[in-house]
N, C-alpha and C positions, 0 to 999 in steps of 0.2 A: 945630499941624496937628490936623485934626478926624479922628476915627475913622470907620470906615464906618458904624458905627451913628448916630453925629451926622449924617453926611452923607445917609443914609436918611430919618432923622427929618425933617430939615430939606428935603429934596428932596420928601418926600411933602406937604409943605405949599407946594410950589412956589417954595421961597427960591431966587432966581437966583444968589446967590453961592454956595451949595451945590452947584447944578447944575453951576456953573462949575469948582468943585474936583473935583466927580465926573468930569467931561469931562477936566480936566487930569491927574488921577490915572490914568485908565484909557483914555483914547483911543489911545495907542500900542498897547496890549495888543489892543484891540478892532480896530484897525486892521490888525493882522497876522492876526486871525481872518477879517476881511473880505477881505483880499488873497488869502486861499487859495480864495476862491470867486468872485472877480471876474476879468473878463478883463484889467482894467488898473487904475492906482491912482485914476484918476478915478471909475470904477465903485465901487470899494472905499470910497472916500470918501463917496459916495452912500449906500451900504448903511450906513456907520458913522453918517451923519447921521441916517438913518431908524431905527437901532438906538437911538441915544441919545434920540430923540423917544419911542420905545416904552418905553424905560427910564424916563424922566422922567414919562410918564403912566401908567405901571403899577407904579412903585417901591413904592406903598402896598400893593400885593398880595404883596411880597416877605415871606415869613413867616418868615425865619431859620432854616428848618429845615436848610438846606444851606448851603454857601458863597456869599457875594455875588458873589464872582469868577464862580463857576460859574453862577449865575443869569444874570448880565450876558452871559457868553459864550453861553449857551443861547439869549438874546434876539438876539444879533449872529447866531448860525447860523441860526436860524430866520427872522430878516429877511433873511439872504442867500438863504435857500431861496425865500421869497415872491418876492423880487426876481427870481430866476431864473425862477420859473414866470411872473411877469408880462411878462418880457422874452424868453421862449422863442420867441415868433412873430417876433421880430426879428433871431434869431440864425441864422448858418449852423448848419445841424443835420446832424450826421453819424449816420446810423442805424447801429447796431451792427452789423448784418449787412453794411453796406458797408465797414466799416472792418476792414481786415486787419492782423493783427500776427503776427510769427514768435516763438514761444518759443525763447528762446536756450539754455536748459537751464543757465545761469548761476543759481546759487542765492543767491550772496551776492557783495558787492563790498567791497573794502578800505575799512575805516572811515577817515575823513578823506582819502579818494582824491578826493572831489569837494568843492567849496566850497559854502557855503549858497547862493550865488547861481546856481551850476550847477544844483543840484537844484531850486531855486525855478523856473529857466527850463524845466527838463524838466517840472515839474509844470503850469507854466503852458501848455505846448504840448499838453497832452492835451486832447482834445475836451471841452467843457463838461460833459457828462454823466458822463463818465468822472472828470473832476476833482471834480465834486460828490460822487459815490459813494465815490471814494478818500479824499478829505477827511473824510467823515462817519464812514466806517468806521476807517480807519487812524489819522487824526489826532485826531478828536473822540471815537472810542470807541463809536459807536452801533452796533447790532445790525442785522443785515441787514431784520429785520422792522420795526424802527423806521423804518430808512430808506426802506424800501418804503411805508410809511404816511406819512411825510413828504413824499416825492417823488411820491406817487399812482403807484407802479409795482408791478408784482409781485415778490415776494421773489426770484424766481429772476432776475429782470432785474436787481437789485441785485447779486446774487451774480456774474452772468457779467459786468456791467459793471466789478466791483471786479477780477475775474480778468484781464480784458483790459486794464484800466488798468495792473495790475501787470506784464503782459506787455509793454506799450508802454513803460512806464517803464525795465524791464529792458533792451529793445532800445536804447533811447536812450541810457541809461547806458553800455552796452556800446560803442555808437558812439563817444560822448564819451571812453571810455576809451582806445579804440584811437587816437582823434585826439590825446589827451594824450600817449599812450605814443609815438607816432611823432613828436610834436613833440619830446618830450625826448630821442629818439634823434639828432635833429639837432642839439642842443646840446652 
């Protein structure tokens, strides 16, 4: 088994076998990243392929100062953002002012009450802009200033979209919880 350093060295020389090893080793991880930003699996796979092309062509620029996994994740996230901007005009777009959500006041949910599939479904039901901001802030750990720069939006827009995304998630999870509890009452 090749180490990451060996893979990086060989890939920087465009070695096809090393590129295949890199793809086999990290494609599932990066597909998970891409799925958080895509509207469906096909779109996520497109983003994944674009990400690997960028990784293969720019791997020689990886300096080794941070983790390699962190670097390839960042490439995938940036590719997803680029993909989002390129395809924005083709998507149904919900303006933030047009989307209403009700703060439920519920501050937390029982851990393990929702399955990962249920949580994934709730996140994918968010309007695209909300989902992008939520993922960048809550999942990837970017600051609102960084998100604003990457997305080409105002920092306050990032903050308000994140806040509204949380409210929508909270509302959807509360409704899902009521459905689940009423279903379990029937059993």
